[in-house]
Phi, psi and omega in degrees: 000022181301328183289349179272353183237167177251138172286166180294328178295315179295318180298316181295318179295317179295322178297315179297320179296320180292320177296320178297318178295320179298319179296316181296313180298320178298320179294319178296318181297325182295336181273351180289138182278324185280140180296322180296313179295322180296316181295317179298319178295320179294321178298316179298317180296319180295320178299315180297317181294319180292321176297322176296322178296316180296319178292325177296319176299317180298318179296317180297319179301318180290322181296321181303328179296341179265357182247162181202143176270334187234008181087158184263000187300326186252017180298321179290323178296321179295320178296318179296322178296319178299316181297317180291322180293320177300319179296322179297329180272000177082017178286149179300144180285120180300327180297326178290325176295321179292319180298334181290342183247347186297337179275006181235085185305321181296325180288320178298313181294323177296320179295318178299318181294317179299316180300319186283332190246323191282335181304303182279323184297313181294318179300317181297316180296316182295316179296320179295318178299315179296317183296319185275329187249336183220063188301327183293339180264346188298312186301321181297316180290318179300318178297321177299315180299311183296312183294315181296315180296320180298316179295318178301319181296321179298317179293326183288354172294342172264107188294135174224127181285152174282162181303325184298345179268012179240069180299330180295340179268005177097008181267152179231140176275087185293327179296318178294322180298324183260011180066028182246014183292138178265007183253159183281187180285149182286147173242119183057034176086357182226137175257118188301317186283005174264353187266037178232044185284336183248122354276176184271108175292330175305312182292317180300313183293320183293326177289320178302313182294320180295314179298319181298313182294316181295323182284328187262318184290166177236153179099157184293339182297335184298335181290346175297339180295342176299333181297329183298307177295325179297314179293319181298315179298317178299318182295312184293335178281309185289336175274358179062036175269338181212151169274165172304319184299326179300317179288321180296319178294319178299319179294321178297319177296314181298316179297323178295318178296317177302314182296315180296321177296319180297318179293317183293325182273353182066029180058034181295139180290149178303325181298325179292319178296322179296318180295318178298317180296320180296317180295321179295320179296318179296319179297319181296317180294322178296321180294320180295317182289330180287000000 
């Protein structure tokens, strides 16, 4: 399933291209005389720039998997310690959850596919929807994504192997078995970009998107978004890509980011933020025309 994902090199190149396009579109928009044309050009430039930012984050996330502060020698030992500690706390054994699905190939392949595509895809769709339809809420969600991912990346400098790399503990790499792995070939038995399982960015991102949709959208249908984090957590466990602890740490980071944002903004209402953004846009357009 390598073709369903982007390498960090491809992501970085695409990010640079999007930033270049955003700059060009922005320059063209600045020369437009009409306010309507100027605003449309600015929206297009902002969309390109934000997409470039998301791809840059994705590239950085992949690069971190190749770096380490303490070496990769004990990544498997750390994963084994997490598995034993979870058992001591009475958490369900992830290996037993995986065994419940291995006899259903269609379910396994669907889980592998969901893991490979929905993590980045759902985030991209939600951010685009917010940017185009609920601009006043977009910055808050984008900041949440950047801050949460950044903290996760810092922790991931300490390598921790995913459960699937612990066959002695009863885990199986189901994605590799079905030819759906999104990871590269192993070097000396270990793939560097797989050793960033703790904390789970998959879990953090799926909760961010669900909270954003539920908080911003209207109508009962928005509650269907709860299914995304529920399915994602199930998927990362049964595919042996993450322990429960990986997700719990990610949630703790996300809750901390939410709290810090609330304190920093002074619990400002979205309407106030929208008014400030509108006044800033008008000032910018007046300056360009002047």
